[in-house]
Backbone bond lengths (Angstrom), bond angles and torsions (degrees), N, CA, C in turn:
res aa  C-N    CA-C-N  psi(-1)  N-CA   C-N-CA  omega(-1)  CA-C   N-CA-C  phi
1 M - - - 1.462 - - 1.556 109.18 -
2 E 1.266 113.86 131.37 1.494 119.13 177.79 1.488 111.35 -91.47
3 L 1.302 119.03 130.85 1.468 123.71 -179.28 1.482 110.60 -79.52
4 S 1.323 118.79 147.30 1.432 125.37 -178.06 1.529 110.06 -121.69
5 I 1.260 113.64 156.73 1.503 122.35 -179.90 1.573 102.66 -103.62
6 P 1.280 117.81 129.50 1.525 118.04 -179.01 1.511 109.11 -69.81
7 S 1.362 112.19 149.76 1.448 116.35 171.72 1.501 109.27 -68.81
8 A 1.363 116.06 173.99 1.482 119.34 -178.52 1.562 108.70 -61.25
9 Y 1.276 118.21 -42.27 1.463 123.05 177.80 1.539 111.68 -57.76
10 A 1.279 117.16 -51.97 1.466 122.91 177.24 1.445 111.62 -60.68
11 L 1.288 119.35 -42.39 1.455 124.33 -179.58 1.555 110.57 -61.80
12 V 1.308 117.73 -43.72 1.455 119.24 176.82 1.499 111.05 -66.51
13 L 1.295 120.02 -40.91 1.474 124.73 176.99 1.531 108.63 -59.80
14 L 1.322 117.40 -53.58 1.458 121.41 -179.98 1.494 113.13 -59.87
15 S 1.250 118.81 -39.94 1.463 124.52 178.38 1.478 112.04 -63.88
16 L 1.342 117.10 -50.79 1.441 120.17 179.49 1.541 111.57 -65.74
17 A 1.342 117.37 -38.76 1.446 119.36 176.85 1.509 111.75 -66.96
18 S 1.333 119.13 -37.68 1.452 121.42 176.22 1.498 110.79 -61.83
19 F 1.357 117.86 -45.59 1.418 123.30 178.09 1.537 112.41 -56.49
20 R 1.357 113.34 -48.24 1.447 119.38 -178.29 1.519 110.99 -65.97
21 T 1.339 118.23 -40.65 1.455 122.65 177.64 1.526 109.96 -59.39
22 W 1.378 114.27 -49.50 1.438 118.90 -179.97 1.535 110.74 -58.09
23 R 1.341 116.97 -47.12 1.465 121.64 -178.38 1.573 108.56 -60.07
24 L 1.333 116.66 -43.62 1.450 120.34 -178.11 1.569 109.08 -61.42
25 L 1.372 118.42 -46.36 1.408 120.12 -179.44 1.536 116.22 -70.78
26 S 1.311 114.85 -30.36 1.475 117.69 -171.69 1.579 114.22 -101.79
27 E 1.288 118.06 -25.97 1.463 116.01 -168.31 1.567 112.91 -135.71
28 D 1.260 120.38 -26.50 1.449 120.28 -173.63 1.528 110.51 -68.68
29 D 1.324 115.78 141.30 1.460 123.65 -176.89 1.559 114.27 -58.87
30 I 1.311 112.65 -33.69 1.467 116.25 -175.03 1.562 114.81 -61.04
31 L 1.341 114.79 -24.53 1.476 120.12 177.91 1.520 112.01 -107.63
32 D 1.380 117.20 18.46 1.404 119.29 -179.98 1.537 112.44 -61.59
33 R 1.342 116.31 -46.55 1.452 118.11 -176.55 1.518 114.09 -63.32
34 P 1.371 119.13 -41.82 1.446 117.19 176.84 1.541 113.59 -66.57
35 R 1.389 116.69 -32.59 1.442 119.67 177.70 1.506 108.87 -67.26
36 R 1.341 120.55 -39.54 1.416 122.63 177.02 1.529 111.99 -63.90
37 Y 1.325 116.85 -37.00 1.458 122.62 179.69 1.570 108.40 -65.43
38 V 1.330 114.89 -50.83 1.470 119.04 -174.39 1.547 111.22 -65.29
39 T 1.324 116.28 -36.42 1.470 119.54 -179.32 1.506 111.62 -90.21
40 R 1.308 116.72 -1.59 1.489 123.55 -178.28 1.489 113.42 58.66
41 L 1.277 117.02 34.55 1.489 122.23 177.39 1.499 109.52 -78.83
42 G 1.245 118.37 -27.03 1.485 122.22 176.91 1.569 111.86 86.01
43 D 1.295 112.35 159.28 1.527 118.88 -178.60 1.535 112.10 -80.66
44 K 1.320 118.56 -20.14 1.452 117.23 -174.29 1.488 113.52 -95.58
45 W 1.347 118.27 -7.38 1.485 120.63 -175.62 1.513 105.86 -75.14
46 T 1.330 118.29 137.13 1.471 125.15 168.44 1.506 110.69 -127.26
47 E 1.311 115.14 170.05 1.441 120.25 -179.37 1.513 113.27 -83.70
48 D 1.352 116.47 6.50 1.458 123.60 -175.97 1.542 113.35 -84.52
49 G 1.318 117.55 30.85 1.429 118.66 178.47 1.532 115.87 97.29
50 D 1.285 118.15 0.87 1.439 119.35 175.37 1.543 109.45 -67.07
51 P 1.355 116.21 140.75 1.455 115.01 179.68 1.551 110.39 -70.03
52 I 1.349 113.92 145.07 1.445 120.24 179.77 1.554 106.51 -68.83
53 P 1.330 117.88 134.82 1.478 119.74 176.81 1.529 114.72 -55.59
54 K 1.356 114.07 146.62 1.430 116.45 -174.48 1.571 112.14 -66.86
55 D 1.263 117.27 -29.54 1.481 121.04 -179.32 1.549 113.33 -91.13
56 Y 1.335 117.87 14.31 1.444 123.23 -179.66 1.551 106.26 -63.89
57 R 1.346 114.61 133.69 1.464 120.97 179.92 1.513 106.88 -94.49
58 E 1.325 114.20 86.67 1.446 122.14 -178.42 1.563 115.77 -58.02
59 G 1.319 114.61 -45.21 1.423 119.93 178.22 1.505 114.00 -62.24
60 L 1.307 116.55 -39.60 1.463 119.83 175.30 1.508 112.02 -70.40
61 G 1.326 117.86 -35.60 1.479 117.76 175.03 1.470 111.51 -65.10
62 K 1.331 120.66 -39.30 1.452 123.00 177.36 1.517 110.13 -65.42
63 F 1.303 116.42 -42.09 1.497 120.86 178.49 1.529 111.31 -60.58
64 I 1.295 115.97 -45.51 1.523 118.15 -179.90 1.478 112.10 -63.71
65 S 1.300 117.58 -37.03 1.501 119.29 -174.74 1.482 114.32 -86.29
66 C 1.353 117.37 -6.37 1.452 121.63 -177.07 1.539 112.61 -91.51
67 P 1.370 116.97 120.33 1.419 119.05 -178.95 1.508 111.33 -68.18
68 W 1.323 119.88 -26.57 1.440 124.83 177.99 1.501 110.23 -74.89
69 C 1.290 121.54 -29.16 1.452 126.13 -173.48 1.539 108.75 -91.47
70 L 1.321 115.87 -77.64 1.442 118.90 -178.31 1.515 109.95 -63.46
71 G 1.364 116.56 -35.71 1.452 119.49 178.30 1.525 114.28 -56.91
72 A 1.283 116.51 -39.80 1.438 120.78 177.78 1.512 112.68 -58.67
73 W 1.375 113.56 -44.59 1.504 117.52 -179.50 1.475 113.42 -72.84
74 V 1.330 117.45 -29.01 1.447 121.05 172.41 1.520 111.17 -62.20
75 V 1.294 115.57 -44.36 1.477 124.30 179.68 1.534 107.42 -60.85
76 V 1.327 118.06 -46.61 1.419 121.63 -178.13 1.532 110.11 -62.43
77 G 1.365 116.80 -39.78 1.410 121.66 176.02 1.545 113.71 -59.26
78 W 1.282 115.50 -49.29 1.470 120.08 177.13 1.503 112.02 -63.38
79 W 1.352 118.70 -42.12 1.421 123.30 -177.62 1.567 110.25 -67.04
80 V 1.318 119.05 -44.79 1.476 121.04 177.10 1.527 111.05 -63.56
81 A 1.314 115.18 -40.71 1.499 117.41 179.22 1.555 108.35 -63.97
82 W 1.310 116.80 -39.19 1.445 122.34 179.06 1.526 110.21 -64.14
83 Q 1.307 118.11 -41.65 1.504 121.12 177.91 1.543 110.41 -61.33
84 I 1.332 116.06 -35.84 1.512 117.32 -177.23 1.548 110.39 -78.58
85 W 1.347 114.43 -41.00 1.535 117.00 -173.17 1.581 107.28 -143.59
86 P 1.317 114.59 78.03 1.545 115.10 -174.96 1.457 114.43 -56.80
87 F 1.320 121.17 -47.92 1.453 120.39 -173.99 1.530 111.78 -65.40
88 G 1.311 117.32 -47.52 1.435 119.66 -178.07 1.514 111.89 -66.74
89 V 1.266 120.55 -30.55 1.470 120.79 178.63 1.495 110.55 -77.09
90 E 1.334 117.26 -33.78 1.459 119.08 173.38 1.502 110.95 -63.12
91 V 1.251 118.98 -45.00 1.477 125.98 178.58 1.602 107.10 -59.08
92 A 1.309 115.73 -48.74 1.495 119.56 -178.45 1.514 110.60 -67.50
93 S 1.287 119.72 -29.10 1.485 122.94 -175.34 1.549 109.96 -75.36
94 V 1.315 119.46 -23.76 1.424 119.99 -172.04 1.535 111.71 -60.33
95 P 1.328 122.84 -49.98 1.467 119.06 178.43 1.523 113.40 -58.55
96 F 1.289 118.43 -35.98 1.444 122.73 -179.91 1.531 107.62 -67.26
97 A 1.309 114.94 -44.99 1.513 118.18 -179.44 1.524 112.57 -63.96
98 I 1.333 115.78 -40.35 1.426 116.34 179.85 1.523 110.57 -70.37
99 S 1.354 116.94 -39.87 1.471 117.02 179.41 1.540 112.24 -68.33
100 A 1.347 118.60 -21.74 1.428 119.42 173.94 1.496 112.73 -67.42
101 L 1.283 116.22 -28.26 1.511 120.74 -177.43 1.517 113.09 -88.70
102 V 1.345 119.23 -12.53 1.422 120.47 -177.07 1.555 112.49 -60.86
103 P 1.318 120.06 -45.39 1.502 118.63 -178.58 1.515 111.68 -62.63
104 F 1.340 117.27 -34.65 1.471 119.87 -178.89 1.549 110.02 -72.36
105 V 1.280 117.98 -38.15 1.472 119.77 177.08 1.533 109.90 -68.90
106 N 1.317 117.80 -35.94 1.430 121.16 174.93 1.545 112.52 -62.34
107 R 1.291 114.45 -42.11 1.509 120.50 -177.62 1.563 107.20 -66.01
108 V 1.294 119.13 -37.94 1.423 120.83 -175.14 1.587 110.14 -76.95
109 T 1.304 116.09 -31.64 1.462 118.91 -174.87 1.539 112.73 -96.31
110 T 1.312 118.98 -6.20 1.423 120.50 -179.00 1.497 110.75 -100.31
111 D 1.361 117.37 134.13 1.430 120.16 178.48 1.541 110.58 -71.10
112 S 1.302 115.62 127.67 1.492 117.92 179.62 1.521 110.81 -127.14
């Protein structure tokens, strides 16, 4: 298999989709419960002074929240998928890319 370099358009799509995927996995509330399960933080722990559980996987928690760590692997995933099926991955990346821009558009258009 010969590797390809994405066009500027594909590069922007893959970059925005990678950012959105990283954000979804590391910070969005919708995946809070699975993150707590994987890191063994537990459902009852809060930041209000509760002791951190003894079996908490601190290294994994840091990895998940790090854009340089998990983010790099998310990028590799999108890039490898794009190498295998460029058109399909570009189509799949569009909703992620658009949703990555929504908070920025909201910030610009909302009076603060």
